[in-house]
PABAMAR-665155 format. One record per residue: residue number from 0; x, y, z of N, C-alpha, C, O, CB in turn. Coordinates in pm, whole numbers, plus 50000, padded with zeros to 5 digits. Atoms other than C-alpha are relative to their C-alpha. Glycine has a CB too. Layout:
BEGIN
(NUM, (X, Y, Z), (X, Y, Z), (X, Y, Z), (X, Y, Z), (X, Y, Z))
...
//
This chain:
BEGIN
(0, (49992, 49864, 49955), (54895, 50407, 56905), (49956, 50006, 50147), (49854, 49950, 50184), (49913, 50092, 49910))
(1, (50029, 49990, 49857), (54901, 50491, 57276), (49913, 50122, 50030), (49926, 50226, 49966), (50130, 50007, 50080))
(2, (50084, 49890, 49954), (54642, 50707, 57449), (50080, 50084, 50101), (50194, 50051, 50136), (49868, 49948, 50065))
(3, (49932, 49911, 49906), (54727, 50988, 57688), (50046, 49928, 50127), (50151, 49962, 50183), (49908, 50115, 50037))
(4, (49963, 50069, 49876), (54735, 50750, 57983), (50099, 49886, 49976), (50131, 49812, 50070), (49876, 49947, 50069))
(5, (49898, 50100, 50030), (54984, 50519, 57805), (49947, 49865, 49956), (50026, 49774, 49930), (50085, 49982, 50118))
(6, (50055, 50129, 50042), (54744, 50238, 57711), (49977, 50001, 49849), (49955, 50106, 49789), (49868, 49970, 50075))
(7, (50023, 50012, 50143), (54702, 50110, 57358), (49850, 49991, 49972), (49770, 49977, 50064), (50073, 49876, 49943))
(8, (50141, 50007, 50039), (54375, 50102, 57164), (49939, 49866, 50040), (49825, 49861, 50086), (49986, 50023, 49849))
(9, (50056, 50132, 49964), (54333, 49727, 57222), (49984, 49988, 50151), (49888, 49925, 50198), (50092, 49887, 49947))
(10, (50016, 50002, 49854), (54393, 49772, 57596), (49879, 50082, 50041), (49806, 50043, 50133), (50127, 50054, 50069))
(11, (50117, 49916, 49971), (54133, 50051, 57601), (49871, 49923, 49972), (49777, 49927, 50051), (50004, 50131, 49917))
(12, (50119, 50077, 50036), (53883, 49827, 57424), (49974, 49892, 50105), (49860, 49872, 50145), (50017, 49936, 49861))
(13, (50016, 50103, 49899), (53946, 49548, 57675), (49951, 50060, 50131), (49864, 50003, 50197), (50131, 49925, 50021))
(14, (50038, 49937, 49874), (53913, 49785, 57971), (49854, 50045, 50000), (49789, 50047, 50104), (50089, 50120, 50027))
(15, (50137, 49948, 50010), (53579, 49917, 57844), (49898, 49895, 49957), (49780, 49925, 49946), (49996, 50115, 49904))
(16, (50090, 50108, 50040), (53431, 49585, 57739), (49905, 49971, 50115), (49946, 49959, 50230), (50078, 49873, 49960))
(17, (50099, 50029, 49896), (53112, 49516, 57924), (50000, 49852, 50031), (50000, 49768, 49941), (49859, 50046, 49957))
(18, (50008, 50139, 49958), (53104, 49198, 58123), (49853, 49958, 50000), (49768, 50029, 50053), (50065, 49980, 50139))
(19, (50134, 50054, 49999), (52795, 48987, 58067), (49991, 49906, 50120), (50026, 49788, 50112), (49966, 49925, 49865))
(20, (50003, 50073, 49874), (52736, 48874, 58423), (49914, 49874, 49988), (49949, 49769, 50042), (49947, 50089, 50113))
(21, (50086, 50117, 50018), (52452, 48642, 58322), (50074, 49888, 49927), (50064, 49771, 49965), (49872, 50040, 49922))
(22, (49926, 50100, 50077), (52673, 48465, 58067), (50111, 49938, 50084), (50132, 49816, 50080), (50059, 50064, 49872))
(23, (49893, 50052, 49913), (52960, 48432, 58315), (49941, 49903, 50102), (49993, 49793, 50123), (50074, 50116, 50073))
(24, (50065, 50084, 49899), (52727, 48291, 58580), (49947, 49871, 49937), (49975, 49761, 49987), (49886, 50077, 50068))
(25, (50063, 50119, 50059), (52536, 48055, 58350), (50103, 49904, 49942), (50087, 49782, 49955), (49902, 50041, 49891))
(26, (49899, 50090, 50054), (52846, 47918, 58175), (50076, 49929, 50112), (50114, 49813, 50098), (50098, 50076, 49910))
(27, (49934, 50062, 49885), (53009, 47853, 58513), (49912, 49893, 50062), (49960, 49786, 50100), (50036, 50106, 50105))
(28, (50094, 50099, 49947), (52698, 47675, 58639), (49992, 49879, 49906), (49989, 49765, 49951), (49859, 50062, 50019))
(29, (50002, 50109, 50097), (52685, 47470, 58317), (50121, 49910, 50013), (50108, 49788, 50012), (49993, 50055, 49859))
(30, (49877, 50078, 49983), (53046, 47363, 58359), (49997, 49920, 50130), (50040, 49805, 50134), (50123, 50093, 49998))
(31, (50011, 50070, 49872), (52979, 47275, 58723), (49907, 49880, 49988), (49938, 49772, 50038), (49950, 50096, 50110))
(32, (50094, 50111, 50018), (52679, 47062, 58627), (50061, 49890, 49912), (50044, 49771, 49941), (49869, 50051, 49937))
(33, (49939, 50098, 50089), (52870, 46893, 58345), (50105, 49916, 50070), (50097, 49793, 50071), (50062, 50069, 49881))
(34, (49893, 50074, 49932), (53181, 46801, 58541), (49947, 49931, 50126), (49987, 49820, 50158), (50116, 50095, 50037))
(35, (50059, 50060, 49879), (52978, 46739, 58857), (49927, 49871, 49970), (49940, 49772, 50043), (49905, 50097, 50066))
(36, (50073, 50121, 50038), (52754, 46488, 58681), (50095, 49887, 49964), (50077, 49774, 50007), (49907, 50029, 49881))
(37, (49903, 50103, 50040), (53047, 46304, 58526), (50078, 49948, 50121), (50099, 49828, 50134), (50098, 50057, 49894))
(38, (49926, 50041, 49879), (53240, 46301, 58856), (49910, 49915, 50091), (49956, 49817, 50149), (50053, 50124, 50077))
(39, (50094, 50077, 49918), (52930, 46179, 59041), (49982, 49859, 49944), (49986, 49761, 50018), (49863, 50073, 50008))
(40, (50014, 50131, 50062), (52877, 45897, 58792), (50124, 49914, 50021), (50115, 49793, 50040), (49972, 50015, 49850))
(41, (49875, 50072, 49975), (53242, 45803, 58836), (50005, 49946, 50142), (50045, 49832, 50164), (50120, 50090, 49975))
(42, (49994, 50044, 49860), (53211, 45787, 59214), (49897, 49893, 50030), (49923, 49804, 50110), (49980, 50119, 50093))
(43, (50106, 50098, 49974), (52885, 45590, 59208), (50030, 49866, 49934), (50005, 49761, 49994), (49866, 50054, 49949))
(44, (49978, 50124, 50075), (52990, 45334, 58946), (50138, 49939, 50022), (50159, 49821, 49998), (49981, 50025, 49854))
(45, (49863, 50048, 49986), (53359, 45307, 59029), (50077, 49998, 49869), (50190, 49949, 49864), (50000, 49862, 50060))
(46, (49934, 49991, 50130), (53442, 45366, 58661), (50039, 50146, 49975), (49973, 50238, 50024), (49908, 49947, 49884))
(47, (49955, 49865, 50029), (53632, 45665, 58532), (49930, 50053, 49875), (49958, 50011, 49764), (50153, 50004, 49981))
(48, (50066, 49931, 50110), (53405, 45881, 58318), (50064, 50137, 49978), (50035, 50205, 49880), (49849, 50015, 50027))
(49, (49942, 49866, 49999), (53614, 46189, 58389), (50146, 49995, 49957), (50221, 49907, 49997), (49987, 50064, 50139))
(50, (49859, 49984, 50037), (53939, 46297, 58228), (50027, 50149, 49989), (49938, 50225, 49952), (50034, 49926, 49864))
(51, (49970, 49857, 49995), (54117, 46633, 58254), (49963, 50081, 49875), (49914, 50193, 49891), (50144, 50016, 50025))
(52, (50036, 49918, 50116), (54065, 46747, 57892), (49852, 50038, 49994), (49816, 50134, 49925), (50037, 49928, 49874))
(53, (50142, 49963, 49999), (53689, 46749, 57958), (49978, 50133, 50073), (49877, 50200, 50049), (49917, 49888, 50067))
(54, (50010, 49868, 49937), (53748, 47052, 58181), (50013, 50110, 49896), (49938, 50208, 49899), (50109, 50016, 50108))
(55, (49984, 49901, 50108), (53871, 47246, 57879), (49883, 49992, 49902), (49843, 50093, 49845), (50133, 49978, 49925))
(56, (50118, 50015, 50085), (53583, 47103, 57676), (49883, 50078, 50059), (49804, 50137, 49985), (49962, 49850, 49984))
(57, (50107, 49923, 49934), (53347, 47258, 57932), (50009, 50147, 49966), (49907, 50212, 49943), (50007, 49982, 50152))
(58, (49985, 49858, 50034), (53492, 47601, 57861), (49939, 50026, 49862), (49861, 50120, 49845), (50149, 50042, 50002))
(59, (50050, 49979, 50135), (53417, 47566, 57492), (49850, 49974, 49992), (49776, 50052, 49931), (50075, 49911, 49901))
(60, (50142, 50038, 50010), (53079, 47393, 57534), (49907, 50098, 50070), (49794, 50119, 50024), (49980, 49863, 50058))
(61, (50089, 49914, 49924), (52941, 47637, 57789), (50026, 50150, 49981), (49934, 50231, 49993), (50012, 49967, 50146))
(62, (49968, 49858, 50019), (53123, 47967, 57721), (49975, 50043, 49856), (49920, 50151, 49832), (50145, 50028, 50038))
(63, (50020, 49967, 50141), (53117, 47960, 57340), (49926, 49886, 49929), (49981, 49822, 49839), (50137, 50029, 49930))
(64, (50074, 50116, 50051), (52845, 47704, 57260), (49969, 50005, 49851), (49940, 49900, 49792), (49873, 49986, 50076))
(65, (50028, 49989, 50143), (52790, 47835, 56906), (50125, 49982, 49915), (50118, 49986, 49792), (49936, 50133, 49970))
(66, (49875, 50021, 50072), (53154, 47777, 56814), (49997, 49865, 49929), (49933, 49770, 49976), (50121, 50007, 50098))
(67, (49987, 50129, 50069), (53233, 47505, 56562), (50066, 49897, 50091), (50036, 49778, 50083), (50081, 50016, 49868))
(68, (49930, 50091, 49909), (53459, 47356, 56830), (49907, 49940, 50105), (49939, 49837, 50164), (50114, 50074, 50069))
(69, (50094, 50045, 49898), (53157, 47314, 57060), (49892, 49908, 49946), (49807, 49861, 50021), (49936, 50118, 50066))
(70, (50103, 50086, 50058), (52948, 47110, 56819), (50019, 49855, 50046), (50132, 49809, 50057), (50002, 50009, 49846))
(71, (49991, 50137, 49948), (52867, 46758, 56943), (50093, 49908, 49920), (50171, 49833, 49978), (49863, 49940, 50006))
(72, (49916, 50089, 50081), (53036, 46583, 56650), (50148, 50033, 50019), (50232, 49943, 50014), (49962, 50011, 49851))
(73, (49861, 49962, 49978), (53355, 46781, 56712), (50048, 49960, 50138), (50162, 49914, 50154), (50017, 50150, 49981))
(74, (49960, 50039, 49864), (53358, 46718, 57086), (50022, 49850, 50008), (50128, 49805, 50048), (49893, 50044, 50103))
(75, (49991, 50145, 49990), (53289, 46346, 57065), (50105, 49945, 49902), (50192, 49868, 49940), (49862, 49935, 49973))
(76, (49908, 50050, 50102), (53475, 46283, 56740), (50144, 50042, 50024), (50235, 49962, 50005), (49957, 50048, 49865))
(77, (49865, 49952, 49973), (53775, 46498, 56834), (50067, 49923, 50112), (50183, 49883, 50101), (49997, 50148, 50035))
(78, (49943, 50076, 49887), (53824, 46324, 57169), (50026, 49855, 49960), (50131, 49799, 49994), (49906, 50006, 50121))
(79, (49984, 50140, 50040), (53773, 45979, 57019), (50119, 49982, 49906), (50202, 49894, 49925), (49872, 49949, 49934))
(80, (49892, 50008, 50098), (54006, 46036, 56726), (50137, 50025, 50062), (50232, 49950, 50037), (49975, 50101, 49888))
(81, (49872, 49967, 49936), (54282, 46197, 56932), (50044, 49892, 50097), (50163, 49863, 50111), (49990, 50133, 50073))
(82, (49967, 50108, 49906), (54263, 45920, 57190), (50048, 49876, 49925), (50141, 49809, 49970), (49879, 49966, 50087))
(83, (49954, 50112, 50082), (54295, 45653, 56921), (50145, 50025, 49957), (50228, 49934, 49962), (49909, 49980, 49875))
(84, (49863, 49965, 50041), (54605, 45834, 56795), (50096, 49987, 50118), (50208, 49939, 50102), (50004, 50144, 49942))
(85, (49917, 50013, 49880), (54742, 45850, 57151), (50030, 49855, 50033), (50143, 49821, 50067), (49933, 50066, 50118))
(86, (49980, 50142, 49971), (54692, 45477, 57203), (50096, 49938, 49898), (50187, 49865, 49934), (49865, 49925, 49998))
(87, (49913, 50054, 50105), (54852, 45392, 56869), (50145, 50046, 50018), (50238, 49966, 50008), (49949, 50041, 49862))
(88, (49864, 49948, 49982), (55151, 45619, 56931), (50067, 49940, 50123), (50185, 49908, 50121), (49998, 50153, 50011))
(89, (49944, 50060, 49879), (55198, 45485, 57283), (50043, 49856, 49974), (50150, 49813, 50018), (49898, 50005, 50115))
(90, (49968, 50140, 50027), (55190, 45127, 57158), (50114, 49983, 49900), (50193, 49890, 49913), (49876, 49928, 49948))
(91, (49895, 50013, 50102), (55417, 45184, 56858), (50132, 50066, 50040), (50239, 50014, 50008), (49953, 50060, 49871))
(92, (49879, 49922, 49975), (55662, 45442, 56993), (50039, 50010, 50147), (50151, 50050, 50179), (49982, 50137, 49946))
(93, (49971, 49986, 49857), (55640, 45430, 57373), (49991, 50145, 50044), (49950, 50233, 49968), (50138, 49945, 50031))
(94, (50007, 49865, 49942), (55662, 45733, 57598), (50137, 50067, 49992), (50211, 50072, 50090), (49952, 49994, 50147))
(95, (49874, 49929, 50023), (55956, 45922, 57451), (49968, 50148, 49978), (49855, 50183, 49945), (50077, 49941, 49877))
(96, (50026, 49856, 50015), (55996, 46300, 57432), (49947, 50031, 49861), (49856, 50113, 49845), (50128, 50081, 50026))
(97, (50041, 49971, 50137), (55956, 46295, 57056), (49866, 49936, 49966), (49794, 49986, 49879), (50106, 49951, 49902))
(98, (50128, 50066, 50030), (55658, 46054, 57059), (49882, 50082, 50053), (49773, 50079, 49996), (49998, 49859, 50061))
(99, (50105, 49909, 49951), (55457, 46300, 57271), (49971, 50106, 49894), (49855, 50132, 49860), (50043, 50067, 50134))
(100, (50015, 49895, 50101), (55520, 46571, 57014), (49936, 49945, 49873), (49850, 50008, 49813), (50136, 50064, 49967))
(101, (50054, 50064, 50120), (55446, 46335, 56727), (49851, 49971, 50016), (49772, 49998, 49925), (50077, 49871, 49969))
(102, (50140, 50036, 49976), (55118, 46215, 56880), (49909, 50123, 49995), (49803, 50120, 49933), (49985, 49930, 50134))
(103, (50082, 49877, 50001), (54986, 46567, 56941), (49993, 50058, 49860), (49886, 50101, 49817), (50058, 50104, 50098))
(104, (50002, 49942, 50135), (55089, 46685, 56596), (49915, 49917, 49904), (49845, 49973, 49820), (50143, 50012, 49946))
(105, (50085, 50086, 50084), (54925, 46385, 56428), (49853, 50023, 50034), (49769, 50034, 49944), (50037, 49851, 50019))
(106, (50139, 49977, 49959), (54607, 46438, 56632), (49948, 50131, 49945), (49836, 50138, 49895), (49989, 49999, 50154))
(107, (50042, 49869, 50052), (54593, 46805, 56533), (49980, 49994, 49849), (49882, 50048, 49797), (50105, 50108, 50035))
(108, (50012, 50010, 50146), (54652, 46724, 56166), (49876, 49919, 49960), (49799, 49961, 49874), (50126, 49935, 49940))
(109, (50113, 50086, 50037), (54397, 46442, 56152), (49866, 50065, 50036), (49771, 50055, 49958), (50013, 49863, 50069))
(110, (50125, 49930, 49965), (54130, 46644, 56337), (49965, 50103, 49892), (49848, 50120, 49858), (50014, 50070, 50137))
(111, (50027, 49901, 50105), (54169, 46914, 56072), (49960, 49932, 49869), (49869, 49978, 49800), (50124, 50087, 49978))
(112, (50029, 50070, 50126), (54168, 46669, 55781), (49856, 49947, 49997), (49786, 49962, 49897), (50099, 49884, 49979))
(113, (50135, 50058, 49997), (53847, 46497, 55891), (49894, 50097, 50054), (49777, 50062, 50068), (50000, 49874, 50086))
(114, (50089, 49892, 49954), (53693, 46822, 56020), (49926, 49965, 50129), (49806, 49984, 50143), (49897, 50032, 49891))
(115, (50048, 50026, 49865), (53648, 46710, 56377), (50087, 50078, 50097), (50150, 50021, 50186), (50001, 49847, 50033))
(116, (49908, 49915, 49924), (53832, 47002, 56532), (49945, 50035, 50137), (49839, 50097, 50150), (50030, 50127, 49922))
(117, (50035, 49969, 49862), (53815, 47027, 56909), (50131, 50017, 50077), (50194, 49918, 50115), (49909, 49887, 50065))
(118, (49868, 49975, 49939), (54121, 47193, 57071), (50032, 49921, 50128), (50144, 49871, 50140), (50011, 50143, 50031))
(119, (49963, 50077, 49881), (54096, 47023, 57414), (50038, 49855, 49970), (50113, 49794, 50047), (49885, 50002, 50097))
(120, (49970, 50138, 50035), (54115, 46685, 57239), (50147, 49981, 49964), (50197, 49869, 49966), (49913, 49954, 49884))
(121, (49858, 50010, 50031), (54474, 46763, 57139), (50081, 49957, 50123), (50195, 49912, 50109), (50053, 50134, 49947))
(122, (49933, 50044, 49878), (54565, 46689, 57503), (49982, 49851, 50026), (50056, 49792, 50105), (49949, 50078, 50119))
(123, (50028, 50142, 49975), (54423, 46336, 57489), (50119, 49908, 49976), (50145, 49821, 50059), (49885, 49956, 49915))
(124, (49883, 50089, 50019), (54732, 46170, 57336), (50101, 50012, 50115), (50159, 49912, 50156), (50069, 50032, 49868))
(125, (49907, 49982, 49888), (54946, 46320, 57613), (49951, 49926, 50123), (50028, 49857, 50191), (50018, 50150, 50032))
(126, (50059, 50067, 49885), (54711, 46193, 57880), (50019, 49849, 49990), (50063, 49784, 50085), (49849, 50034, 50011))
(127, (49987, 50145, 50021), (54711, 45843, 57734), (50144, 49953, 50009), (50173, 49850, 50071), (49942, 49961, 49865))
(128, (49860, 50041, 50002), (55084, 45829, 57682), (50066, 50017, 50137), (50151, 49937, 50175), (50077, 50080, 49896))
(129, (49939, 49974, 49869), (55172, 45975, 58023), (49954, 49900, 50107), (50026, 49874, 50203), (49968, 50141, 50045))
(130, (50048, 50094, 49897), (54959, 45727, 58217), (50066, 49864, 49989), (50054, 49782, 50080), (49849, 49984, 49990))
(131, (49920, 50122, 50011), (55175, 45444, 58085), (49927, 49876, 49954), (49991, 49782, 49907), (50060, 49973, 50128))
(132, (50075, 50117, 50046), (54896, 45200, 58006), (49894, 50049, 49902), (49780, 50076, 49942), (49935, 49923, 50119))
(133, (50092, 49953, 50104), (54732, 45307, 57682), (49911, 49884, 49958), (49945, 49808, 49868), (50077, 50059, 49878))
(134, (50091, 50111, 50023), (54438, 45068, 57682), (49886, 50041, 49907), (49839, 50155, 49909), (49944, 49950, 50133))
(135, (50113, 49974, 50089), (54167, 45040, 57419), (49872, 50020, 50079), (49779, 50084, 50030), (49983, 49885, 49899))
(136, (50117, 49978, 49914), (53913, 45027, 57704), (49980, 50148, 50033), (49868, 50193, 50056), (50013, 49919, 50131))
(137, (50004, 49857, 49971), (53999, 45391, 57767), (49913, 50075, 49900), (49858, 50181, 49932), (50143, 50058, 50000))
(138, (50084, 49936, 50101), (53815, 45476, 57444), (49853, 50002, 50040), (49781, 50098, 50011), (50016, 49930, 49866))
(139, (50140, 50007, 49958), (53484, 45365, 57593), (49980, 50080, 50127), (49892, 50166, 50136), (49956, 49853, 50022))
(140, (50007, 49929, 49872), (53540, 45486, 57948), (50140, 50047, 50034), (50226, 49964, 50064), (49941, 49908, 50113))
(141, (50088, 49884, 49991), (53618, 45774, 57988), (49975, 50076, 49869), (49886, 50161, 49865), (50054, 50092, 50098))
(142, (50003, 49912, 50117), (53666, 45912, 57634), (49860, 50012, 49941), (49802, 50121, 49939), (50096, 49950, 49894))
(143, (50130, 49995, 50067), (53342, 45819, 57459), (49887, 50031, 50097), (49805, 50119, 50072), (49972, 49868, 49929))
(144, (50108, 49979, 49904), (53117, 45799, 57763), (50004, 50140, 50061), (49901, 50206, 50071), (50006, 49895, 50111))
(145, (49988, 49866, 49942), (53250, 46118, 57923), (49964, 50109, 49901), (49897, 50206, 49937), (50141, 50022, 50051))
(146, (50032, 49901, 50104), (53226, 46311, 57596), (49851, 50005, 49972), (49793, 50113, 49959), (50076, 49969, 49872))
(147, (50143, 50005, 50028), (52871, 46194, 57529), (49919, 50061, 50115), (49827, 50139, 50092), (49954, 49855, 49976))
(148, (50071, 49943, 49884), (52755, 46276, 57882), (50012, 50151, 50000), (49914, 50221, 50021), (50056, 49942, 50132))
(149, (49979, 49855, 50000), (52908, 46623, 57859), (49922, 50067, 49887), (49864, 50174, 49907), (50149, 50032, 49986))
(150, (50076, 49944, 50112), (52751, 46686, 57517), (49851, 50004, 50033), (49785, 50105, 50006), (50024, 49916, 49871))
(151, (50142, 50002, 49965), (52406, 46582, 57643), (49968, 50109, 50100), (49869, 50181, 50085), (49960, 49862, 50057))
(152, (50024, 49896, 49899), (52433, 46808, 57946), (50010, 50139, 49937), (49929, 50226, 49967), (50101, 49987, 50116))
(153, (49985, 49870, 50065), (52558, 47099, 57732), (49880, 50032, 49912), (49834, 50146, 49910), (50129, 50003, 49917))
(154, (50116, 49977, 50086), (52271, 47056, 57485), (49875, 50030, 50082), (49800, 50122, 50049), (49976, 49879, 49910))
(155, (50115, 49974, 49913), (52008, 47036, 57760), (50012, 50135, 50068), (49915, 50210, 50078), (49986, 49890, 50105))
(156, (49976, 49873, 49933), (52163, 47328, 57942), (49975, 50117, 49906), (49916, 50217, 49945), (50142, 50005, 50056))
(157, (50020, 49894, 50098), (52164, 47539, 57626), (49852, 50021, 49972), (49807, 50136, 49962), (50075, 49968, 49869))
(158, (50145, 49988, 50022), (51793, 47464, 57565), (49933, 50069, 50118), (49848, 50156, 50100), (49938, 49861, 49976))
(159, (50058, 49938, 49881), (51705, 47555, 57923), (50042, 50145, 50014), (49964, 50230, 50057), (50039, 49922, 50125))
(160, (49945, 49866, 49988), (51925, 47862, 57914), (49930, 50099, 49909), (49903, 50212, 49948), (50149, 49999, 49971))
(161, (50067, 49913, 50096), (51758, 48006, 57605), (49864, 50041, 50055), (49822, 50155, 50037), (49984, 49931, 49863))
(162, (50132, 49970, 49944), (51421, 47985, 57781), (50007, 50092, 50121), (49917, 50173, 50143), (49931, 49871, 50039))
(163, (49996, 49926, 49873), (51538, 48140, 58108), (50088, 50125, 49997), (50102, 50192, 50099), (50049, 49910, 50107))
(164, (49908, 49886, 50006), (51777, 48410, 57985), (49925, 50132, 50021), (49824, 50157, 49956), (50073, 50002, 49865))
(165, (50066, 49871, 49978), (51687, 48756, 58120), (50017, 50092, 49879), (50115, 50084, 49806), (50057, 50068, 50127))
(166, (49992, 49910, 50115), (51613, 49025, 57866), (50079, 50124, 50028), (50094, 50209, 49940), (49865, 50039, 49955))
//
């Protein structure tokens, strides 16, 4: 149903929703610290701890930290599982249009079956298959190491945030 000014009820609700400036600021700082730490470690060590899906993981870990998708086992397990599926699909099927679709669909199904659901991890098979060299080393660095580092930072940040949140 439209209001007098032509907007719907859901649009009105969105327009009147209060922005939590503290939450916006703190989640952005958390994401900056998470990705910044991983990128810094990559530059210092010369190893890749960073991968693009971790940017989306930051959104979930810092914006909606109480979500099931933000739980450490889902972040680490989802990325690890999806990456294994990406490596297997790349090695068995190559980089074909249908193998990309197959890899993502298998990753989504398996994450649900084993209850390690983490939406950003669904991009991992694409990343692995598109880079052309789906190596098992990729599971350690950046998948496992990057996920663990991000989880540790998110957990520490959440503990510090609870203590410092304004009333």
